[in-house]
VEXLUMRO-42628 format. One line per 3 residues: number of its first residue (from 1); for each residue x negated, y negated, z of C-alpha. Coordinates in pm, 1 decimal, decimal comma. Layout:
<sites>
NUM) X/Y/Z | ...
</sites>
This chain:
<sites>
1) 0,0/0,0/0,0 | -127,2/-345,2/-96,2 | -2,6/-696,8/-34,5
4) -30,3/-797,3/-401,2 | -64,3/-624,0/-737,6 | -213,4/-827,6/-1021,4
7) -162,4/-692,5/-1373,5 | -439,1/-805,4/-1608,4 | -804,0/-879,6/-1527,2
10) -876,4/-1151,4/-1781,9 | -948,7/-1499,8/-1652,6 | -592,9/-1552,1/-1521,6
13) -575,8/-1224,6/-1331,5 | -933,8/-1237,0/-1203,6 | -899,7/-1593,2/-1073,1
16) -566,0/-1540,7/-897,9 | -686,2/-1210,6/-749,8 | -991,1/-1395,8/-614,5
19) -762,7/-1649,9/-444,6 | -505,5/-1398,7/-317,3 | -766,6/-1166,0/-167,3
22) -810,1/-1428,2/106,2 | -448,6/-1365,7/211,2 | -425,4/-986,4/194,4
25) -524,3/-684,9/-11,7 | -499,6/-705,1/-391,2 | -485,3/-426,2/-648,6
28) -622,7/-574,5/-973,3 | -520,5/-357,6/-1269,3 | -677,1/-374,9/-1616,6
31) -563,9/-161,5/-1910,1 | -900,4/-181,6/-2090,7 | -1235,9/-34,5/-1990,5
34) -1373,8/-383,2/-1918,8 | -1202,4/-697,1/-1786,1 | -1167,5/-988,2/-2026,5
37) -1191,0/-778,8/-2342,1 | -926,9/-969,8/-2535,9 | -862,4/-1346,8/-2526,6
40) -1095,5/-1429,3/-2236,7 | -1393,8/-1255,4/-2389,6 | -1335,5/-1422,1/-2727,4
43) -1288,1/-1777,8/-2606,6 | -1506,9/-2069,6/-2712,9 | -1417,1/-2263,4/-2402,1
46) -1465,7/-2631,1/-2335,0 | -1348,5/-2855,9/-2054,4 | -1185,8/-3138,2/-2249,4
49) -964,1/-3387,5/-2066,7 | -803,2/-3522,5/-2383,4 | -721,4/-3184,9/-2536,8
52) -399,9/-3081,3/-2365,1 | -45,0/-3172,0/-2264,0 | 36,1/-3347,0/-1936,8
55) 66,0/-3038,9/-1712,9 | -239,6/-2866,0/-1856,3 | -430,1/-3194,5/-1837,0
58) -353,2/-3230,5/-1466,6 | -463,9/-2872,7/-1397,6 | -780,7/-2927,0/-1600,0
61) -882,4/-3242,0/-1414,3 | -794,4/-3081,3/-1079,4 | -1041,1/-2800,6/-1156,2
64) -1330,2/-3014,7/-1283,1 | -1499,1/-3035,4/-941,8 | -1487,8/-2654,1/-914,0
67) -1679,6/-2620,8/-1239,8 | -1930,8/-2891,5/-1153,8 | -1982,7/-2786,9/-789,6
70) -1869,6/-2424,3/-741,1 | -1803,7/-2294,3/-389,2 | -2107,5/-2182,7/-190,7
73) -2222,7/-1841,5/-311,0 | -1974,9/-1827,9/-599,4 | -2238,4/-1815,0/-874,2
76) -2614,5/-1833,8/-924,2 | -2589,3/-1998,6/-1266,9 | -2428,7/-2322,8/-1389,4
79) -2069,8/-2273,0/-1504,9 | -2073,3/-2578,5/-1731,9 | -2319,0/-2781,6/-1935,4
82) -2255,4/-3133,0/-2070,5 | -2149,2/-3123,3/-2434,5 | -1972,3/-3420,0/-2589,9
85) -1666,1/-3390,0/-2810,8 | -1641,1/-3582,1/-3135,8 | -1300,7/-3625,1/-3299,3
88) -1330,3/-3712,4/-3668,9 | -1080,8/-3838,2/-3923,8 | -1068,2/-3902,7/-4294,3
91) -929,4/-4229,2/-4431,1 | -580,9/-4072,9/-4448,6 | -603,9/-3955,9/-4084,2
94) -620,4/-4297,1/-3918,2 | -280,9/-4251,2/-3749,8 | -374,2/-3903,2/-3625,1
97) -698,0/-4026,3/-3470,2 | -518,2/-4322,9/-3312,7 | -278,6/-4072,8/-3156,0
100) -569,5/-3866,7/-3019,9 | -724,5/-4179,9/-2871,9 | -402,5/-4315,7/-2720,0
103) -282,5/-3989,1/-2568,0 | -629,1/-3899,9/-2444,0 | -671,9/-4233,5/-2268,5
106) -323,3/-4204,4/-2117,7 | -424,7/-3862,7/-1981,9 | -730,0/-4016,5/-1814,9
109) -996,5/-3898,3/-2059,3 | -1304,5/-4113,8/-2120,0 | -1265,9/-4181,5/-2491,8
112) -1432,4/-4444,2/-2705,4 | -1403,9/-4531,6/-3071,9 | -1742,6/-4518,6/-3241,1
115) -1867,2/-4610,5/-3586,4 | -1936,1/-4360,5/-3861,2 | -2307,3/-4439,1/-3824,5
118) -2289,2/-4351,9/-3454,0 | -2102,8/-4029,7/-3536,7 | -2372,9/-3930,3/-3785,9
121) -2640,8/-4008,1/-3530,1 | -2505,7/-3739,9/-3294,5 | -2403,5/-3495,7/-3569,4
124) -2620,3/-3567,9/-3874,3 | -2459,5/-3311,0/-4106,0 | -2128,1/-3499,1/-4127,6
127) -2054,3/-3640,3/-4473,1 | -2028,4/-4018,5/-4494,9 | -1779,3/-3981,1/-4780,3
130) -1556,7/-3760,4/-4559,8 | -1562,2/-3918,9/-4214,0 | -1394,5/-4258,9/-4198,5
133) -1322,9/-4281,1/-3825,3 | -1453,4/-4118,3/-3508,3 | -1370,2/-4098,4/-3137,5
136) -1614,8/-3965,0/-2876,9 | -1548,2/-3796,6/-2541,2 | -1888,0/-3786,7/-2370,2
139) -1764,3/-3632,8/-2043,7 | -1661,8/-3300,5/-2201,6 | -1843,1/-2982,4/-2098,9
142) -1907,8/-2637,0/-2238,8 | -1788,0/-2358,2/-2008,4 | -1987,1/-2035,9/-1970,0
145) -1688,6/-1801,0/-1991,8 | -1880,7/-1482,0/-1911,9 | -2040,3/-1638,1/-1603,9
148) -1703,9/-1770,9/-1484,5 | -1521,4/-1439,0/-1525,2 | -1808,9/-1246,4/-1366,0
151) -1813,7/-1487,7/-1071,1 | -1440,1/-1455,4/-1007,9 | -1460,2/-1076,1/-1021,4
154) -1773,3/-1062,2/-803,7 | -1612,6/-1296,5/-550,1 | -1298,6/-1083,4/-549,0
157) -1505,0/-773,1/-480,6 | -1704,7/-945,2/-204,0 | -1375,7/-1022,3/-34,0
160) -1289,8/-652,3/-41,5 | -1094,8/-633,1/-366,5 | -1111,4/-341,0/-609,4
163) -1068,8/-363,6/-987,1 | -904,8/-59,9/-1149,9 | -992,4/-38,1/-1519,7
166) -835,5/192,1/-1779,6 | -522,3/138,5/-1572,7 | -243,2/42,8/-1812,0
169) 87,3/-21,2/-1635,0 | 340,5/231,7/-1764,7 | 613,0/192,2/-1502,0
172) 704,1/-106,3/-1284,9 | 1001,2/-51,6/-1057,5 | 1146,5/-228,8/-754,9
175) 1235,1/-2,3/-463,1 | 1383,7/-195,3/-175,9 | 1135,8/-468,4/-87,1
178) 845,0/-298,5/-263,1 | 727,0/-281,9/-622,7 | 583,8/42,4/-756,4
181) 342,2/22,9/-1048,3 | 219,6/336,0/-1221,6 | -113,9/272,0/-1388,4
184) -411,8/489,3/-1475,9 | -257,2/797,6/-1320,7 | -200,6/627,1/-984,1
187) 94,6/460,9/-814,4 | 30,6/120,9/-658,8 | 275,4/-39,4/-416,8
190) 312,5/-399,5/-300,5 | 591,1/-650,4/-230,9 | 449,6/-890,5/-495,1
193) 351,2/-822,8/-856,3 | 164,4/-1095,4/-1045,5 | 206,6/-1074,2/-1421,5
196) -122,0/-1205,8/-1563,8 | -138,6/-981,2/-1870,1 | -204,8/-1249,8/-2130,9
199) -41,8/-1173,3/-2467,1 | 127,4/-873,9/-2302,7 | 306,2/-1076,3/-2031,0
202) 653,0/-1041,7/-2185,8 | 592,8/-668,6/-2233,5 | 501,0/-635,9/-1864,6
205) 803,7/-846,9/-1774,1 | 1036,9/-616,9/-1966,6 | 878,4/-315,9/-1797,9
208) 972,5/-473,9/-1463,8 | 1327,9/-549,2/-1579,0 | 1266,7/-924,0/-1612,2
211) 1399,2/-1131,3/-1897,2 | 1124,1/-1245,3/-2135,9 | 996,8/-1602,0/-2121,5
214) 964,9/-1623,9/-2499,9 | 590,0/-1576,1/-2509,5 | 448,8/-1609,2/-2858,9
217) 96,0/-1473,6/-2923,9 | -80,0/-1666,0/-3200,9 | -397,5/-1538,6/-3364,5
220) -698,5/-1769,2/-3385,8 | -1009,7/-1693,1/-3590,2 | -1373,0/-1783,5/-3526,0
223) -1699,4/-1733,4/-3712,0 | -2065,6/-1794,1/-3634,1 | -2336,7/-1886,9/-3882,9
226) -2685,2/-2036,8/-3901,1 | -2743,0/-2408,2/-3871,4 | -2983,3/-2600,3/-4092,6
229) -3336,0/-2454,1/-4087,9 | -3587,8/-2608,4/-3846,6 | -3311,2/-2808,2/-3675,5
232) -3229,3/-2811,7/-3304,6 | -2849,5/-2803,1/-3299,8 | -2806,4/-2753,8/-2925,8
235) -2731,0/-3121,6/-2858,9 | -2466,5/-3146,3/-3129,4 | -2111,2/-3217,3/-3010,3
238) -1798,5/-3010,9/-3049,8 | -1652,8/-3166,0/-3366,9 | -1272,3/-3153,3/-3395,9
241) -1060,1/-3265,9/-3689,0 | -805,0/-3536,8/-3599,7 | -516,5/-3307,7/-3698,8
244) -685,3/-3008,8/-3532,1 | -717,9/-2831,1/-3866,6 | -1066,7/-2707,2/-3776,7
247) -1356,5/-2745,3/-3536,2 | -1722,3/-2648,9/-3518,0 | -1978,4/-2655,2/-3237,6
250) -2314,6/-2517,0/-3123,9 | -2305,4/-2162,4/-2990,8 | -2653,1/-2088,8/-2863,0
253) -2885,4/-2090,9/-3164,0 | -2590,1/-2060,4/-3405,6 | -2290,6/-2268,9/-3503,5
256) -1934,6/-2155,8/-3434,9 | -1635,5/-2269,8/-3638,7 | -1261,4/-2206,9/-3644,2
259) -982,6/-2304,9/-3884,7 | -758,8/-2351,7/-3577,6 | -514,9/-2101,2/-3724,0
262) -202,7/-2005,1/-3531,9 | -74,5/-1691,2/-3699,7 | 212,1/-1517,6/-3513,2
265) 110,7/-1172,6/-3393,8 | 227,2/-886,9/-3182,1 | 13,3/-830,3/-2870,0
268) -285,5/-637,8/-3003,6 | -660,7/-614,8/-3038,3 | -677,4/-899,9/-3289,7
271) -913,2/-903,1/-3588,5 | -1021,6/-1182,7/-3821,1 | -856,6/-1189,5/-4163,5
274) -1049,4/-1277,7/-4479,2 | -824,7/-1572,1/-4571,7 | -872,6/-1739,5/-4235,5
277) -1248,7/-1682,5/-4242,1 | -1261,8/-1842,3/-4588,4 | -1054,5/-2135,0/-4462,4
280) -1300,0/-2198,7/-4178,6 | -1590,6/-2199,1/-4423,6 | -1409,9/-2435,1/-4661,5
283) -1319,8/-2686,9/-4388,8 | -1675,8/-2704,4/-4256,4 | -1837,4/-2731,9/-4597,7
286) -1602,6/-3012,3/-4706,1 | -1667,8/-3216,0/-4390,3 | -2043,1/-3155,4/-4366,1
289) -2355,1/-3090,0/-4569,9 | -2376,5/-2739,3/-4423,6 | -2389,9/-2447,4/-4667,2
292) -2253,7/-2129,4/-4512,6 | -2410,8/-1850,1/-4715,6 | -2399,3/-1581,5/-4446,9
295) -2153,0/-1527,6/-4162,8 | -2323,2/-1378,7/-3860,4 | -2006,5/-1271,2/-3683,4
298) -1630,0/-1302,9/-3716,6 | -1352,9/-1230,2/-3472,3 | -1005,0/-1334,4/-3360,4
301) -820,1/-1367,0/-3033,5 | -461,8/-1430,2/-2926,7 | -356,4/-1759,7/-2770,7
304) -11,4/-1718,8/-2614,4 | 240,6/-2001,6/-2580,7 | 596,2/-2044,7/-2458,7
307) 837,7/-2288,7/-2625,4 | 709,0/-2605,7/-2458,2 | 345,2/-2492,0/-2496,9
310) 277,1/-2540,8/-2126,7 | 156,1/-2292,3/-1868,4 | 402,0/-2076,5/-1670,5
313) 328,7/-2031,6/-1298,8 | 610,3/-1921,5/-1073,9 | 831,5/-1654,1/-924,9
316) 1089,2/-1500,6/-1154,6 | 1428,1/-1646,1/-1055,2 | 1603,0/-1310,9/-1103,7
319) 1345,1/-1050,0/-1001,4 | 1237,5/-1087,6/-638,8 | 863,5/-1059,5/-589,5
322) 780,5/-1073,0/-962,0 | 548,2/-1366,5/-1033,6 | 450,7/-1507,0/-1375,0
325) 105,0/-1645,0/-1456,7 | 135,0/-1673,2/-1832,4 | 142,2/-1893,2/-2141,7
328) -202,3/-2045,1/-2098,2 | -240,8/-2091,2/-2474,7 | -594,3/-2201,6/-2547,2
331) -638,5/-2361,0/-2206,5 | -661,8/-2062,6/-1971,8 | -1034,0/-2093,9/-1906,6
334) -1047,0/-2462,6/-1824,2 | -728,8/-2452,1/-1612,2 | -818,6/-2130,4/-1425,8
337) -953,1/-2275,3/-1098,1 | -653,0/-2501,6/-1037,8 | -396,7/-2263,7/-1188,3
340) -515,2/-1980,0/-963,6 | -491,7/-2200,6/-654,6 | -144,1/-2313,5/-761,5
343) -29,4/-1955,4/-814,2 | -171,1/-1828,1/-484,0 | -17,0/-2115,7/-289,0
346) 324,7/-2064,2/-448,9 | 309,8/-1691,1/-372,8 | 187,6/-1724,3/-15,5
349) 344,8/-2053,2/97,1 | 615,0/-2125,5/-157,4 | 460,7/-2466,2/-231,8
352) 173,6/-2619,2/-426,5 | -154,0/-2733,5/-267,7 | -141,3/-3095,5/-151,3
355) -403,3/-3214,4/-401,3 | -196,8/-3083,4/-692,1 | 118,0/-3245,8/-556,0
358) -74,6/-3572,7/-521,9 | -149,2/-3578,3/-895,9 | 214,9/-3530,8/-986,3
361) 256,1/-3155,4/-1030,9 | 575,4/-2991,2/-906,0 | 680,7/-2624,8/-893,7
364) 961,8/-2703,2/-1139,5 | 708,5/-2813,9/-1404,4 | 541,2/-2473,0/-1384,2
367) 831,1/-2238,2/-1312,7 | 962,5/-1987,6/-1570,4 | 1308,1/-2113,3/-1477,4
370) 1250,0/-2431,0/-1683,1 | 1254,6/-2222,9/-2001,1 | 1579,7/-2048,7/-1916,7
373) 1747,2/-2374,1/-1814,6 | 1689,1/-2515,6/-2162,4 | 1780,9/-2201,0/-2351,5
376) 1430,7/-2153,1/-2487,2 | 1359,0/-1814,6/-2339,8 | 1316,2/-1505,1/-2549,6
379) 1404,2/-1657,7/-2885,6 | 1214,2/-1764,9/-3194,0 | 1070,4/-2115,2/-3184,7
</sites>
């Protein structure tokens, strides 16, 4: 018997298990052989204040201090490194870049409009005949996803937690005040089940008899390739198109690019498609002087959204003891410290931590009930 069962050991499940283990015993269940195999392990994560909606933005800023100054003993390596973001726009994208600048500043991001010459100074491969406008966010940071996930899991284990891998949930049933979860040939019991299964969250919800929240997994593709010969690319910014049609950034000694595709998908082990790979190459080569003759690696992951594209953190209104931590979209890594604290506090105390309340977050903003109230749950959107 445990106090909590967490289904899914990606960044959402690992972080909330880490927090909950302070309040009781947690069974952390992962269907794959290794935690973080799907979306978490395929994420090119940045901490970007301007790159999110209002709720996600608040969670991101609330977790910045955690990334910059982790708790004592949490990790031996830096979780983040400074890495500016550069938003670029063609002549016909002036309105889009103005929108990025206005919304980013309203969200509290440190944004500044810079000249094309200044943009080329920090990313010299940009084409002068392509880039007409640019906005810089110097306070952005690159997140070491592997180090973050490893630290959450190691901290969970130090607190006495156990991760069960190859433990796919095949039955979730409420018996009295206790949930029973069959996974990996074992039966786990606890009064609280936390659904942190990423793209599979609606599937886990159905298994528990809960109505779906309308989760929509969307496939996103990424490629890596060589930068210009004899060039140190490590100081280059993350370059994002004003309409978010593509981005590219340093990834160690290579460059990583994505066409920012959002192709609807069933929950699965996603793979890159040729058309989307070609689109990434085309976008980068039109915006820069880079010639991509050889792709080092290609992959895809699933970013899962609900109808309002905001994170879902809250107890199911119809299934007692069934808690949702879902719909992180592409923001699960950078929101994980604050989202995990929010989830643990709502589970244990029924309220949010005071610092999150102080920045304007409420349980209603996060609850799955908001989707059902507006008739946006379980349909096509």
